[in-house]
GUZA-773466 format. One record per atom (N, C-alpha, C): residue in one letter; x, y, z. Coordinates in steps of 0.1 Angstrom, whole numbers, padded with zeros to 4 digits, always signed. Last residue first. Layout:
<rs>
aXYZ...
</rs>
This chain:
<rs>
e-0049-0239-0163e-0039-0232-0171e-0025-0237-0167a-0079-0259-0165a-0066-0255-0158a-0056-0249-0168p-0110-0244-0175p-0099-0253-0177p-0086-0249-0170a-0132-0233-0149a-0125-0231-0161a-0114-0241-0163f-0161-0242-0133f-0146-0244-0133f-0141-0242-0147r-0187-0225-0115r-0182-0232-0127r-0166-0233-0125v-0217-0222-0098v-0202-0223-0096v-0197-0231-0108d-0243-0199-0095d-0237-0209-0103d-0222-0210-0101h-0275-0187-0084h-0260-0188-0082h-0255-0200-0090a-0301-0163-0089a-0296-0177-0090a-0280-0176-0088d-0307-0137-0083d-0318-0147-0084d-0313-0161-0084a-0288-0120-0058a-0289-0126-0071a-0301-0136-0071d-0282-0110-0033d-0294-0105-0040d-0296-0111-0053a-0259-0122-0024a-0271-0126-0018a-0284-0122-0025a-0232-0123-0032a-0243-0121-0042a-0256-0126-0037v-0215-0129-0012v-0212-0117-0020v-0223-0114-0030f-0228-0151+0001f-0223-0140+0008f-0222-0127-0001a-0234-0170-0018a-0245-0166-0008a-0241-0153-0001l-0208-0173-0028l-0219-0166-0036l-0230-0162-0027l-0197-0188-0007l-0191-0175-0011l-0202-0167-0019r-0211-0211-0008r-0212-0203+0004r-0207-0189+0001a-0203-0221-0032a-0217-0218-0030a-0219-0209-0018g-0176-0225-0026g-0180-0215-0036g-0194-0211-0035e-0178-0247-0009e-0173-0234-0004e-0177-0223-0013e-0188-0266-0028e-0195-0263-0016e-0191-0249-0010t-0168-0265-0048t-0182-0262-0051t-0190-0259-0039l-0145-0273-0033l-0146-0259-0039l-0160-0256-0043a-0152-0300-0028a-0150-0290-0017a-0151-0276-0022r-0153-0310-0054r-0165-0310-0045r-0164-0300-0034t-0127-0306-0062t-0138-0300-0070t-0150-0299-0061d-0112-0321-0044d-0111-0307-0044d-0122-0300-0051k-0122-0347-0052k-0124-0342-0039k-0123-0327-0038d-0113-0349-0078d-0127-0349-0076d-0130-0344-0062s-0086-0326-0084s-0091-0339-0080s-0106-0338-0078l-0079-0304-0111l-0084-0306-0098l-0088-0321-0096r-0050-0295-0129r-0062-0302-0129r-0066-0306-0115e-0037-0262-0119e-0035-0276-0123e-0049-0283-0122f-0048-0238-0113f-0035-0238-0120f-0031-0252-0125p-0083-0232-0120p-0072-0238-0113p-0059-0237-0121r-0106-0209-0117r-0096-0213-0127r-0084-0218-0120v-0140-0205-0111v-0127-0209-0105v-0118-0214-0116t-0165-0183-0111t-0157-0191-0120t-0143-0193-0113l-0197-0178-0101l-0184-0179-0096l-0176-0188-0105t-0224-0158-0111t-0215-0170-0115t-0201-0168-0109a-0256-0149-0106a-0242-0146-0102a-0234-0159-0104t-0282-0139-0126t-0274-0150-0121t-0260-0146-0118g-0295-0117-0138g-0300-0122-0125g-0292-0134-0119r-0280-0114-0162r-0295-0117-0162r-0299-0123-0149h-0250-0119-0147h-0257-0118-0160h-0271-0123-0159r-0219-0113-0131r-0234-0113-0131r-0239-0112-0145t-0191-0130-0116t-0197-0122-0127t-0212-0123-0125v-0163-0135-0097v-0177-0135-0097v-0182-0125-0108k-0134-0155-0097k-0140-0143-0101k-0155-0145-0101w-0102-0169-0087w-0117-0169-0088w-0122-0155-0091t-0075-0192-0092t-0080-0178-0091t-0095-0179-0092a-0056-0217-0074a-0065-0212-0084a-0068-0198-0082g-0038-0222-0054g-0040-0232-0064g-0050-0228-0075t-0016-0215-0028t-0023-0209-0040t-0025-0219-0051f-0021-0237-0001f-0013-0230-0010f-0021-0225-0022g-0038-0253+0015g-0030-0242+0022g-0022-0234+0012d-0052-0270-0001d-0042-0276+0008d-0033-0265+0013l-0056-0241-0019l-0059-0255-0019l-0048-0262-0011l-0070-0209-0020l-0060-0218-0013l-0065-0232-0014v-0075-0188-0047v-0080-0199-0039v-0069-0206-0033v-0075-0152-0052v-0070-0165-0053v-0077-0175-0044s-0079-0124-0072s-0084-0131-0061s-0081-0146-0062p-0048-0109-0084p-0061-0116-0086p-0067-0120-0072m-0035-0075-0082m-0035-0090-0079m-0048-0096-0081p-0016-0050-0098p-0030-0056-0095p-0029-0071-0093g+0018-0052-0086g+0007-0047-0094g-0006-0052-0090d+0039-0066-0075d+0038-0052-0072d+0027-0045-0080m+0038-0091-0085m+0036-0090-0071m+0035-0075-0067a+0020-0099-0114a+0030-0091-0108a+0027-0089-0094f+0014-0131-0128f+0009-0120-0119f+0021-0112-0114g+0020-0153-0144g+0025-0140-0148g+0019-0128-0140q+0015-0179-0138q+0004-0171-0144q+0008-0157-0149e+0037-0188-0125e+0036-0191-0139e+0024-0184-0146h+0031-0181-0098h+0040-0173-0106h+0040-0175-0121y+0013-0203-0093y+0009-0189-0092y+0018-0180-0101g+0030-0225-0094g+0019-0224-0103g+0013-0210-0104g+0048-0221-0073g+0053-0218-0087g+0041-0217-0097t+0027-0205-0047t+0034-0216-0054t+0040-0212-0067i+0026-0190-0016i+0025-0188-0030i+0033-0198-0037v+0031-0197+0011v+0018-0197+0006v+0017-0197-0009r+0058-0197+0015r+0050-0205+0024r+0036-0205+0020s+0069-0180-0004s+0068-0194-0008s+0060-0202+0002r+0076-0154+0001r+0062-0157+0001r+0059-0172-0003d+0098-0137+0018d+0097-0150+0012d+0083-0155+0012a+0087-0115+0031a+0097-0113+0020a+0098-0126+0012h+0052-0113+0037h+0065-0119+0039h+0074-0116+0028s+0027-0103+0031s+0033-0099+0044s+0046-0107+0047l+0010-0109+0011l+0018-0097+0009l+0027-0094+0021l-0009-0129+0014l+0000-0129+0002l+0010-0119+0002l-0023-0121+0037l-0016-0134+0037l-0006-0135+0025n-0036-0098+0030n-0024-0097+0036n-0016-0110+0037d-0051-0097-0002d-0051-0103+0011d-0037-0102+0017y-0053-0086-0028y-0045-0079-0018y-0047-0084-0003d-0084-0101-0034d-0072-0094-0039d-0066-0086-0028y-0093-0126-0010y-0096-0115-0018y-0083-0109-0024l-0096-0162-0010l-0090-0150-0005l-0093-0138-0015f-0112-0190+0000f-0112-0180-0011f-0107-0167-0004r-0099-0222+0007r-0103-0209+0012r-0102-0199+0000p-0103-0256+0016p-0101-0246+0005p-0106-0233+0011p-0086-0267+0047p-0097-0266+0037p-0095-0256+0027a-0060-0286+0056a-0063-0271+0053a-0074-0271+0043p-0050-0309+0082p-0058-0305+0070p-0061-0290+0068t-0017-0311+0092t-0030-0307+0096t-0038-0303+0083d+0009-0318+0087d-0001-0326+0080d-0015-0322+0084p+0025-0302+0104p+0024-0299+0090p+0014-0306+0082d+0008-0293+0134d+0015-0304+0127d+0014-0301+0112p+0011-0258+0143p+0004-0271+0141p+0012-0281+0133r+0019-0238+0164r+0027-0243+0153r+0022-0257+0150p+0009-0209+0182p+0006-0222+0176p+0015-0225+0164a+0032-0195+0206a+0024-0194+0194a+0021-0207+0188d+0048-0193+0228d+0036-0201+0230d+0027-0200+0218p+0071-0178+0220p+0072-0191+0225p+0060-0200+0225l+0070-0163+0188l+0066-0162+0202l+0066-0176+0207d+0099-0163+0166d+0085-0166+0169d+0082-0164+0184f+0120-0159+0137f+0117-0156+0151f+0102-0159+0153l+0144-0176+0118l+0130-0173+0120l+0128-0170+0134e+0171-0172+0096e+0167-0173+0110e+0152-0168+0111a+0177-0194+0068a+0173-0180+0073a+0168-0182+0087g+0181-0219+0056g+0190-0214+0067g+0187-0200+0072h+0163-0229+0040h+0174-0222+0033h+0184-0216+0043e+0143-0238+0056e+0150-0248+0048e+0162-0242+0041d+0146-0217+0085d+0139-0223+0074d+0148-0232+0066r+0151-0221+0120r+0157-0218+0107r+0147-0224+0096f+0141-0204+0150f+0141-0215+0141f+0150-0212+0129t+0137-0192+0183t+0142-0191+0170t+0142-0204+0163v+0116-0174+0206v+0122-0186+0202v+0127-0185+0187l+0119-0145+0227l+0115-0152+0215l+0121-0166+0214h+0131-0130+0246h+0117-0134+0249h+0111-0142+0237p+0157-0124+0238p+0155-0132+0250p+0141-0137+0253r+0151-0107+0215r+0156-0121+0214r+0154-0129+0226l+0144-0081+0215l+0133-0091+0219l+0139-0105+0220k+0167-0069+0206k+0162-0065+0219k+0152-0076+0224d+0167-0080+0180d+0178-0083+0189d+0174-0080+0203t+0144-0069+0169t+0144-0083+0172t+0156-0087+0181v+0154-0042+0166v+0142-0045+0175v+0142-0060+0179e+0174-0044+0149e+0177-0039+0162e+0166-0042+0172r+0161-0053+0126r+0170-0062+0133r+0173-0057+0147l+0147-0033+0115l+0140-0040+0125l+0149-0051+0132r+0155-0015+0095r+0163-0016+0107r+0155-0023+0119t+0123-0002+0082t+0137-0007+0080t+0143-0009+0094l+0089-0008+0072l+0099-0002+0080l+0113-0009+0078g+0069-0022+0060g+0075-0011+0053g+0086-0004+0060s+0057-0043+0072s+0054-0030+0078s+0059-0019+0069w+0063-0066+0056w+0049-0063+0060w+0047-0049+0065t+0091-0063+0053t+0082-0063+0041t+0068-0060+0045q+0099-0066+0080q+0101-0053+0073q+0093-0052+0060a+0092-0092+0085a+0086-0081+0093a+0088-0068+0086d+0110-0104+0066d+0095-0106+0065d+0088-0095+0073k+0134-0097+0076k+0130-0092+0063k+0115-0094+0061v+0134-0113+0100v+0134-0098+0101v+0130-0092+0087t+0111-0140+0095t+0124-0134+0095t+0123-0119+0097a+0087-0159+0114a+0091-0150+0104a+0105-0145+0106p+0059-0181+0122p+0073-0176+0124p+0078-0168+0112g+0038-0151+0120g+0050-0159+0123g+0048-0174+0121f+0015-0135+0118f+0022-0140+0106f+0034-0149+0108a+0005-0128+0143a-0004-0129+0132a+0002-0136+0120a+0027-0128+0161a+0015-0135+0165a+0005-0137+0153l+0044-0111+0146l+0047-0126+0148l+0035-0133+0152y+0031-0087+0149y+0033-0092+0136y+0036-0107+0137r+0033-0083+0177r+0019-0085+0171r+0021-0091+0157l+0060-0080+0179l+0054-0091+0186l+0040-0094+0180v+0064-0056+0164v+0070-0069+0159v+0063-0081+0166l+0049-0038+0180l+0045-0040+0166l+0051-0053+0161d+0063-0038+0204d+0049-0043+0204d+0045-0046+0190e+0087-0027+0194e+0087-0040+0200e+0073-0046+0200l+0078-0001+0188l+0082-0010+0177l+0083-0025+0182s+0051+0005+0211s+0064+0006+0207s+0067-0003+0195a+0025+0025+0225a+0029+0013+0217a+0043+0016+0212d+0013+0045+0239d+0026+0040+0244d+0031+0028+0236s-0001+0073+0223s-0001+0059+0225s+0013+0055+0230s-0020+0102+0233s-0008+0096+0228s-0007+0081+0232p-0054+0105+0223p-0044+0104+0233p-0031+0098+0227v-0071+0126+0202v-0064+0113+0202v-0053+0113+0213p-0103+0139+0201p-0090+0140+0206p-0083+0127+0208g-0120+0122+0173g-0119+0130+0185g-0105+0132+0190l-0120+0108+0150l-0121+0100+0162l-0121+0108+0175w-0120+0128+0130w-0129+0116+0129w-0131+0109+0142a-0101+0146+0137a-0114+0151+0134a-0124+0139+0135e-0078+0129+0139e-0083+0136+0151e-0098+0141+0149v-0075+0120+0113v-0078+0111+0124v-0084+0118+0136s-0090+0142+0089s-0079+0138+0098s-0084+0128+0108t-0106+0129+0060t-0105+0139+0070t-0094+0134+0080h-0115+0123+0026h-0106+0121+0037h-0108+0133+0047l-0132+0103+0001l-0131+0115+0009l-0123+0113+0022a-0139+0088-0026a-0128+0087-0017a-0126+0100-0010r-0175+0087-0030r-0162+0091-0034r-0152+0089-0023g-0194+0057-0027g-0191+0070-0024g-0177+0074-0029s-0219+0032-0019s-0208+0037-0027s-0205+0051-0023e-0229+0002-0001e-0229+0016-0004e-0218+0020-0013g-0226-0025+0005g-0238-0021-0003g-0239-0006-0006w-0206-0017+0033w-0212-0028+0025w-0225-0023+0018v-0185+0011+0030v-0196+0005+0037v-0203-0005+0027g-0166+0023+0014g-0162+0011+0021g-0173+0005+0029r-0179+0055+0018r-0169+0047+0011r-0165+0035+0020p-0196+0071+0032p-0200+0058+0030p-0190+0049+0022p-0167+0070+0055p-0179+0064+0049p-0187+0075+0042v-0134+0083+0048v-0147+0083+0056v-0158+0076+0048q-0102+0076+0055q-0111+0076+0044q-0125+0074+0050v-0081+0096+0075v-0091+0085+0075v-0099+0087+0062l-0047+0106+0078l-0060+0108+0072l-0068+0095+0072p-0022+0125+0093p-0029+0111+0092p-0043+0113+0088v-0003+0145+0074v-0015+0146+0082v-0022+0132+0082w+0019+0137+0059w+0020+0148+0068w+0009+0150+0078a+0011+0117+0041a+0021+0115+0051a+0021+0125+0062r-0009+0129+0027r-0012+0116+0032r-0002+0112+0043v+0003+0152+0017v-0006+0154+0029v-0009+0140+0035a+0014+0145-0007a+0023+0145+0005a+0014+0146+0018q-0007+0148-0025q-0003+0134-0021q+0006+0134-0008g-0008+0176-0026g-0020+0168-0022g-0016+0154-0018m+0018+0182-0036m+0013+0186-0022m+0002+0178-0017a+0017+0170-0061a+0026+0165-0051a+0022+0169-0037f-0003+0186-0073f-0005+0172-0071f+0004+0166-0061a+0009+0212-0073a-0003+0209-0065a-0005+0195-0063d+0039+0225-0070d+0033+0213-0076d+0021+0209-0068r+0035+0261-0069r+0040+0249-0064r+0034+0237-0071g+0021+0283-0077g+0034+0281-0083g+0041+0268-0078p+0005+0291-0046p+0006+0292-0060p+0020+0289-0065f-0008+0280-0021f+0006+0280-0024f+0008+0280-0039r-0036+0283-0022r-0029+0288-0010r-0014+0289-0013e-0042+0271-0046e-0047+0285-0044e-0039+0291-0032d-0032+0246-0041d-0026+0253-0052d-0030+0268-0051l-0050+0237-0022l-0036+0240-0018l-0029+0248-0028l-0072+0233-0038l-0072+0243-0028l-0059+0247-0022r-0062+0212-0054r-0067+0224-0060r-0067+0236-0050a-0057+0192-0035a-0046+0197-0043a-0050+0210-0049l-0084+0187-0027l-0074+0192-0017l-0062+0198-0025e-0095+0176-0049e-0100+0189-0044e-0090+0195-0035s-0079+0153-0051s-0079+0162-0062s-0084+0176-0058f-0085+0139-0027f-0072+0145-0029f-0071+0155-0041a-0117+0150-0013a-0109+0142-0022a-0095+0148-0024r-0125+0157+0021r-0122+0161+0008r-0115+0150+0000p-0147+0166+0048p-0139+0156+0041p-0137+0160+0027q-0143+0200+0061q-0152+0190+0055q-0143+0179+0048e-0125+0210+0079e-0136+0218+0075e-0147+0209+0069e-0105+0191+0078e-0113+0192+0090e-0125+0201+0088v-0093+0197+0054v-0100+0184+0055v-0108+0183+0068l-0083+0223+0059l-0092+0221+0048l-0100+0208+0050a-0066+0220+0081a-0078+0229+0083a-0088+0226+0072r-0047+0203+0069r-0055+0199+0081r-0067+0207+0082a-0036+0221+0050a-0043+0209+0046a-0052+0204+0057a-0023+0240+0067a-0034+0244+0058a-0042+0232+0053a-0005+0223+0081a-0015+0230+0088a-0027+0235+0079a+0011+0214+0059a+0003+0205+0067a-0008+0212+0075v+0022+0239+0051v+0013+0231+0042v+0005+0221+0049e+0037+0245+0074e+0027+0254+0069e+0017+0247+0060e+0054+0223+0077e+0045+0226+0087e+0033+0235+0082r+0069+0225+0053r+0061+0214+0055r+0050+0217+0066e+0075+0248+0030e+0074+0247+0045e+0064+0237+0049l+0093+0238+0001l+0080+0240+0008l+0082+0240+0023g+0117+0231-0009g+0115+0245-0007g+0102+0248+0000e+0106+0202-0027e+0117+0210-0022e+0113+0225-0021l+0088+0187-0039l+0083+0193-0027l+0094+0202-0021r+0099+0174-0060r+0088+0183-0063r+0083+0191-0051r+0117+0158-0049r+0122+0170-0056r+0111+0179-0059g+0099+0138-0036g+0109+0147-0029g+0113+0159-0036f+0080+0120-0044f+0078+0134-0047f+0088+0144-0041q+0089+0094-0039q+0081+0097-0051q+0080+0112-0054g+0105+0095-0016g+0110+0088-0027g+0102+0092-0040r+0088+0109+0002r+0101+0115-0003r+0106+0109-0015v+0068+0090+0005v+0065+0103-0001v+0078+0110-0006g+0082+0069+0017g+0075+0067+0004g+0072+0080-0003r+0089+0081+0041r+0100+0077+0031r+0094+0075+0017e+0064+0084+0053e+0072+0096+0049e+0083+0092+0039i+0059+0057+0058i+0050+0065+0050i+0057+0078+0044a+0079+0050+0075a+0078+0043+0062a+0069+0051+0052p+0075+0066+0097p+0087+0067+0090p+0086+0061+0076q+0049+0057+0107q+0051+0070+0100q+0064+0071+0092v+0045+0034+0121v+0048+0032+0106v+0050+0045+0099l+0039+0045+0146l+0050+0035+0144l+0054+0033+0130p+0017+0061+0144p+0030+0067+0147p+0042+0058+0144r-0003+0041+0137r+0001+0051+0127r+0015+0058+0131l-0009+0024+0158l+0000+0019+0148l+0005+0031+0139a-0027+0037+0177a-0014+0030+0181a-0004+0028+0170v-0048+0047+0162v-0040+0056+0170v-0027+0050+0174c-0057+0023+0150c-0054+0035+0142c-0044+0044+0149d-0063+0008+0172d-0051+0005+0165d-0047+0016+0155e-0087+0021+0180e-0076+0020+0189e-0063+0017+0182a-0104+0016+0158a-0100+0030+0161a-0088+0030+0170t-0091-0012+0139t-0099-0006+0149t-0095+0008+0152v-0086-0011+0103v-0082-0014+0117v-0092-0008+0127l-0078-0017+0071l-0090-0016+0080l-0084-0020+0094h-0054+0003+0053h-0058-0008+0061h-0071-0006+0069i-0038+0015+0025i-0050+0017+0034i-0053+0003+0040t-0002+0016+0027t-0015+0012+0020t-0026+0013+0030s+0023+0018+0036s+0017+0030+0031s+0004+0028+0024r+0031-0005+0049r+0034-0004+0035r+0028+0008+0028m+0005+0001+0073m+0016-0007+0068m+0018-0006+0053l-0015+0028+0066l-0007+0022+0076l+0005+0015+0070a-0042+0049+0060a-0029+0044+0055a-0020+0040+0066v-0074+0035+0070v-0064+0046+0071v-0051+0040+0065r-0106+0031+0080r-0097+0027+0069r-0087+0039+0068v-0119+0019+0111v-0115+0029+0102v-0106+0024+0091l-0144+0010+0135l-0134+0006+0125l-0131+0018+0116r-0159+0028+0149r-0152+0017+0157r-0141+0011+0148r-0175+0046+0136r-0161+0049+0138r-0154+0040+0148e-0199+0040+0126e-0199+0043+0141e-0185+0047+0145e-0193+0032+0101e-0201+0044+0103e-0200+0049+0117l-0179+0009+0106l-0172+0020+0100l-0180+0033+0102m-0200-0006+0117m-0188-0003+0126m-0180+0008+0120g-0216-0010+0095g-0221-0001+0106g-0210+0003+0116g-0201-0028+0082g-0203-0015+0076g-0207-0005+0087v-0206-0050+0099v-0192-0044+0097v-0193-0030+0092a-0233-0053+0095a-0229-0049+0108a-0214-0044+0108e-0233-0061+0068e-0239-0048+0072e-0235-0044+0086p-0220-0086+0070p-0213-0075+0064p-0220-0061+0067d-0216-0108+0094d-0227-0100+0089d-0221-0087+0083l-0203-0141+0094l-0200-0127+0093l-0213-0119+0087g-0202-0168+0105g-0214-0160+0105g-0212-0145+0103e-0168-0170+0115e-0181-0176+0115e-0192-0166+0114l-0141-0158+0095l-0150-0157+0107l-0163-0164+0105r-0126-0159+0072r-0119-0162+0085r-0129-0163+0096t-0141-0152+0050t-0134-0165+0049t-0127-0168+0062w-0150-0126+0058w-0159-0138+0057w-0152-0151+0057l-0127-0111+0057l-0133-0113+0070l-0142-0125+0069g-0122-0112+0030g-0112-0115+0039g-0117-0118+0053v-0146-0101+0020v-0144-0115+0018v-0132-0120+0027y-0141-0074+0025y-0151-0081+0033y-0150-0096+0032w-0123-0066+0006w-0118-0070+0019w-0128-0077+0028s-0138-0055-0014s-0134-0069-0015s-0128-0074-0002h-0146-0028-0012h-0154-0038-0006h-0148-0052-0006t-0127-0009-0022t-0138-0005-0013t-0145-0016-0006t-0092-0014-0016t-0104-0016-0024t-0116-0013-0015q-0075-0011+0005q-0076+0000-0004q-0087-0002-0014a-0070-0028+0028a-0083-0024+0024a-0084-0012+0015q-0055-0053+0047q-0053-0043+0036q-0066-0041+0030l-0065-0054+0080l-0066-0060+0067l-0063-0049+0057g-0050-0058+0114g-0056-0051+0102g-0057-0059+0090v-0039-0077+0130v-0032-0064+0128v-0037-0057+0116l-0054-0098+0136l-0048-0098+0123l-0039-0086+0120a-0064-0090+0160a-0056-0101+0160a-0048-0103+0147e-0080-0068+0151e-0068-0066+0159e-0059-0077+0159v-0100-0083+0138v-0092-0073+0131v-0080-0070+0138a-0111-0098+0160a-0104-0104+0149a-0095-0095+0141e-0122-0077+0175e-0112-0085+0181e-0104-0093+0170p-0141-0066+0157p-0130-0058+0161p-0119-0066+0167v-0159-0090+0154v-0151-0084+0143v-0139-0076+0148p-0157-0116+0178p-0162-0103+0174p-0153-0097+0163l-0152-0150+0166l-0147-0138+0173l-0155-0126+0169n-0147-0179+0158n-0159-0173+0163n-0155-0161+0173a-0129-0186+0128a-0129-0182+0142a-0143-0177+0146r-0126-0214+0107r-0132-0201+0109r-0132-0198+0124r-0095-0229+0103r-0109-0231+0107r-0114-0217+0110l-0073-0221+0089l-0075-0235+0091l-0089-0239+0095l-0074-0194+0090l-0077-0200+0077l-0077-0215+0078m-0064-0175+0109m-0078-0180+0110m-0083-0187+0097q-0038-0169+0109q-0047-0161+0100q-0061-0166+0100r-0028-0189+0124r-0028-0175+0130r-0037-0166+0122e-0030-0210+0106e-0036-0211+0119e-0038-0197+0125l-0013-0202+0086l-0028-0203+0083l-0035-0203+0096t+0012-0203+0098t+0007-0190+0094t-0008-0191+0092a+0015-0230+0103a+0015-0221+0114a+0009-0207+0110r+0013-0241+0077r+0002-0244+0087r+0003-0234+0099n+0037-0230+0066n+0024-0227+0060n+0013-0229+0070l+0057-0240+0081l+0055-0226+0081l+0041-0223+0076a+0053-0267+0075a+0052-0263+0089a+0050-0248+0090r+0058-0267+0048r+0044-0270+0052r+0042-0266+0067l+0086-0261+0048l+0076-0253+0041l+0062-0255+0046g+0101-0268+0080g+0099-0270+0066g+0088-0261+0061l+0122-0255+0103l+0108-0256+0100l+0107-0257+0085v+0147-0267+0124v+0144-0263+0110v+0129-0265+0108p+0164-0258+0154p+0153-0265+0147p+0150-0259+0133g+0200-0251+0150g+0187-0250+0157g+0176-0257+0149r+0221-0253+0132r+0219-0240+0140r+0205-0239+0146a+0219-0278+0121a+0232-0274+0128a+0230-0262+0136g+0186-0288+0129g+0197-0285+0120g+0209-0281+0128v+0159-0309+0135v+0170-0302+0142v+0181-0300+0132r+0127-0303+0120r+0138-0311+0123r+0149-0302+0129t+0094-0304+0109t+0104-0297+0118t+0115-0307+0121m+0078-0300+0077m+0083-0308+0088m+0092-0300+0097
</rs>
């Protein structure tokens, strides 16, 4: 609910939930071209090779995964390390615009993990050597490390190979990530893959505004969690005259765009199947607007491997998994609490659609429900 508090309007948990689901295209599927949707979402986390396709399918009408794979091959979409130093699926234009903005977070991660092992290296020299190697042909990090070891003997080859992720913007090239295809994780530079890259005039203010459009209303800490950046309070202070502010039920200040959708908290939310690492689950410091106590009781680590989850009434209510055996693809839904008959029917119908998408080649499909845990 929304009510007026001592320090401005207060947005209750369901109000935050519905606002975020609307912007994430999860209250109703959007009828948008894939590149437009990907830009509206400010990318999809995509370090897994194919599970992120489900993230598009659950948000868009009539998604054709082979066409999406074709966009990767045509270099209209790319998979590149961006927010939180993780691989994201973005348009070529956003690759160019976003990478310089999140560069400080990527470099901070490398320093934190490998700083001592990189001491004494001439960064520019290593980066130039690495760039030449990946532009000669796309390479795996293990191969890159071996070749850098030959060029800079006596240094920590593994650390050098990993540091290149920060020092040279790298794209993971197809067929890796293409629907129905497989391939090694090979990388080349953004410039080699996309051609001469013009400088972008995108700013941190633009980044925060786009974050709010896709994930708001949100706190400064939320924006920092999503991006991996720090000191965004300075940015929101500059933007404050152009934003509206609310409070959550704990008193934290929330920022939002004045004309952004904030649906009625009682707006129906249909069941939705999310993929592992869906940005909806990872892009707020306070994740209670989507993630329930029932989820936490399963013992899932927020900084480790994540399950594929089901949203029920807009909140995490179950996990799901597809297995294959003798020509049958089986979707198993494991709820956190006992399901109502209505939810069971709705999940069965949506689950059948999911199987038709992820296992179109199977001879038969089956939706099953495991006992609630």
